[in-house]
C-alpha positions as CSV (number, residue, x, y, z in Angstrom):
1,M,-2.8,5.5,-17.7
2,N,-3.7,8.4,-15.5
3,I,-1.6,9.5,-12.5
4,I,-3.4,11.1,-9.6
5,P,-1.3,12.9,-7.0
6,T,-2.0,12.5,-3.3
7,E,-1.4,14.8,-0.3
8,I,2.1,13.2,-0.1
9,P,3.7,13.9,-3.4
10,D,5.8,10.7,-3.6
11,V,2.7,8.5,-3.1
12,L,0.7,8.1,-6.4
13,I,-2.6,6.7,-7.4
14,I,-2.5,5.1,-10.8
15,E,-5.6,4.6,-12.9
16,P,-5.2,2.3,-15.9
17,Q,-7.0,2.7,-19.1
18,V,-9.7,0.0,-19.1
19,Y,-11.2,-1.4,-22.3
20,G,-14.6,-2.9,-21.6
21,D,-17.6,-4.3,-23.6
22,D,-20.4,-6.8,-23.1
23,R,-17.8,-9.6,-22.9
24,G,-15.9,-8.1,-20.0
25,F,-12.8,-5.9,-19.8
26,F,-9.1,-5.8,-20.5
27,F,-6.4,-3.5,-19.1
28,E,-2.6,-3.5,-18.7
29,S,-2.0,-3.8,-14.9
30,Y,1.6,-2.8,-15.5
31,N,3.6,-1.5,-18.4
32,Q,7.2,-0.4,-17.4
33,K,7.6,2.0,-20.3
34,K,4.2,3.8,-19.7
35,F,4.8,3.8,-15.9
36,Q,8.2,5.4,-16.3
37,E,6.9,8.0,-18.8
38,K,4.0,9.0,-16.7
39,T,5.6,8.9,-13.2
40,G,9.2,9.7,-14.0
41,L,10.2,6.7,-11.9
42,D,12.7,4.2,-13.3
43,L,12.0,1.1,-11.1
44,K,12.8,-2.5,-11.2
45,F,10.2,-4.8,-9.6
46,V,11.7,-8.1,-8.3
47,Q,8.8,-9.8,-6.6
48,D,5.1,-10.1,-7.0
49,N,2.9,-10.9,-3.9
50,H,-0.7,-12.0,-3.6
51,S,-2.7,-12.1,-0.4
52,R,-6.3,-13.1,0.3
53,S,-8.1,-11.8,3.4
54,V,-11.6,-11.8,4.8
55,K,-13.6,-8.8,5.8
56,N,-12.2,-6.6,8.6
57,V,-8.7,-8.0,8.3
58,L,-6.2,-5.2,8.9
59,R,-2.6,-5.9,7.7
60,G,0.1,-3.5,8.6
61,L,1.7,-1.1,9.1
62,H,4.7,-2.9,7.6
63,Y,8.0,-1.8,6.3
64,Q,11.6,-3.0,6.0
65,I,14.2,-0.8,7.8
66,K,17.0,-2.1,5.5
67,E,16.5,-3.5,2.0
68,A,13.4,-1.2,1.8
69,Q,10.6,-2.1,-0.6
70,G,8.6,0.2,-2.8
71,K,5.2,-1.4,-3.5
72,L,2.7,-1.1,-6.4
73,V,-0.6,-2.3,-4.9
74,R,-3.8,-3.3,-6.6
75,V,-6.9,-5.4,-5.8
76,A,-8.0,-8.3,-8.0
77,V,-11.1,-9.2,-5.9
78,G,-12.9,-7.1,-3.4
79,H,-12.3,-3.7,-1.8
80,I,-9.6,-2.4,0.6
81,F,-8.7,0.9,2.2
82,D,-4.9,1.1,1.5
83,V,-2.6,3.3,3.6
84,A,0.9,4.7,3.3
85,V,2.7,6.4,6.2
86,D,5.9,8.5,5.6
87,I,8.6,7.2,7.9
88,R,11.5,9.2,6.3
89,K,12.8,11.3,9.2
90,N,14.0,14.2,7.0
91,S,10.9,14.4,4.9
92,P,8.5,17.4,5.2
93,T,5.6,14.8,5.4
94,F,7.3,12.6,8.1
95,G,4.6,10.9,10.2
96,K,1.8,11.8,7.8
97,W,-0.4,9.3,6.1
98,V,-2.5,9.0,2.9
99,G,-5.2,6.5,2.2
100,C,-7.0,5.3,-1.0
101,E,-9.9,3.0,-1.8
102,L,-8.7,0.2,-4.1
103,T,-11.3,-2.0,-5.5
104,A,-11.6,-4.7,-8.2
105,E,-14.1,-2.4,-9.9
106,N,-12.0,0.9,-9.9
107,K,-8.8,-1.0,-10.8
108,R,-6.8,1.7,-9.2
109,Q,-3.3,1.1,-7.9
110,L,-1.3,2.8,-5.2
111,W,2.4,3.4,-5.5
112,V,4.0,3.2,-2.0
113,P,7.6,4.3,-2.3
114,E,10.5,3.0,-0.2
115,G,10.6,4.9,3.1
116,F,6.9,4.3,3.8
117,A,5.0,1.9,6.1
118,H,2.1,0.2,4.4
119,G,-1.1,-1.3,5.5
120,F,-4.7,-2.0,4.4
121,L,-8.1,-2.8,5.8
122,V,-10.4,-5.2,4.0
123,R,-13.9,-3.7,3.4
124,S,-15.5,-6.5,1.3
125,E,-16.3,-10.1,2.3
126,I,-13.0,-11.1,0.8
127,A,-10.2,-9.3,-0.9
128,E,-7.3,-10.5,-3.0
129,V,-4.5,-8.0,-3.0
130,L,-1.6,-8.1,-5.5
131,Y,1.5,-6.0,-5.2
132,K,4.8,-5.7,-6.9
133,T,7.9,-4.9,-4.8
134,T,11.2,-3.2,-5.7
135,N,13.1,-5.4,-3.2
136,Y,12.9,-8.9,-1.8
137,Y,11.2,-9.8,1.4
138,A,13.8,-9.6,4.2
139,P,12.3,-10.8,7.5
140,D,15.3,-9.7,9.5
141,Y,14.6,-6.1,8.6
142,E,10.8,-6.2,8.7
143,R,9.2,-3.9,11.2
144,S,5.6,-3.0,12.1
145,I,4.0,0.2,13.5
146,I,0.8,-0.4,15.4
147,W,-2.2,0.3,13.2
148,N,-4.0,2.6,15.6
149,D,-1.1,4.8,16.7
150,P,-2.6,8.0,18.0
151,E,0.3,10.1,16.8
152,I,-0.3,9.1,13.2
153,G,-4.1,9.1,13.6
154,I,-5.2,7.0,10.6
155,S,-9.0,7.2,9.9
156,W,-9.7,3.6,9.2
157,S,-13.5,4.0,9.4
158,L,-13.8,0.7,11.2
159,E,-17.2,-1.0,11.7
160,S,-15.8,-3.2,14.4
161,E,-12.5,-4.3,15.9
162,P,-10.1,-5.3,13.1
163,I,-8.8,-8.8,12.7
164,L,-5.0,-8.7,13.3
165,S,-2.1,-11.1,13.1
166,A,-0.1,-11.8,16.2
167,K,2.8,-9.9,14.6
168,D,0.6,-6.8,13.9
169,Q,-0.8,-6.9,17.4
170,K,2.8,-6.3,18.6
171,G,3.4,-3.3,16.3
172,K,5.4,-0.5,17.9
173,L,4.2,3.0,18.5
174,F,5.5,5.4,15.9
175,K,7.6,7.4,18.4
176,M,9.4,4.1,19.3
177,A,9.7,2.7,15.8
178,E,12.9,2.6,13.8
179,V,12.6,5.0,10.9
180,V,14.5,5.8,7.7
181,A,17.1,8.5,8.0
């Protein structure tokens, strides 16, 4: 396992060791002991999620204001551009974002800690995204920041207008959003 730092030190790209031959490949998508040794993070994941989306679907930017979730995100099928936005008010990177290409081929994962909004854009015809969370889904505390907030300025590299859920269309501007103290 290789840990790649990002511009926001708490957000990490994880590259697994992949064993491949003419039959295919094998890799450990998660090993708690190795993850803890390499990252220094002692986490307990409580929920695994799996989504399937078509090209140009943009999901996010989601977070939970209470019962916050850390997320370990990977792609089983396809290709996404995955984004984390720091919403920790007292952080030196408050309001900053980092993005990473996650594909079934590169097998990379993105660690998105608690205190970050998360979203992704599907770049392939379909994508299946799997992510582990450190807390359970709590709909009463779920919030959404609008994907194209000018203050955050995420470079999505869109080819056309994204496909959004009704909930994501109603995301708040960053300056109006509840953030983490």
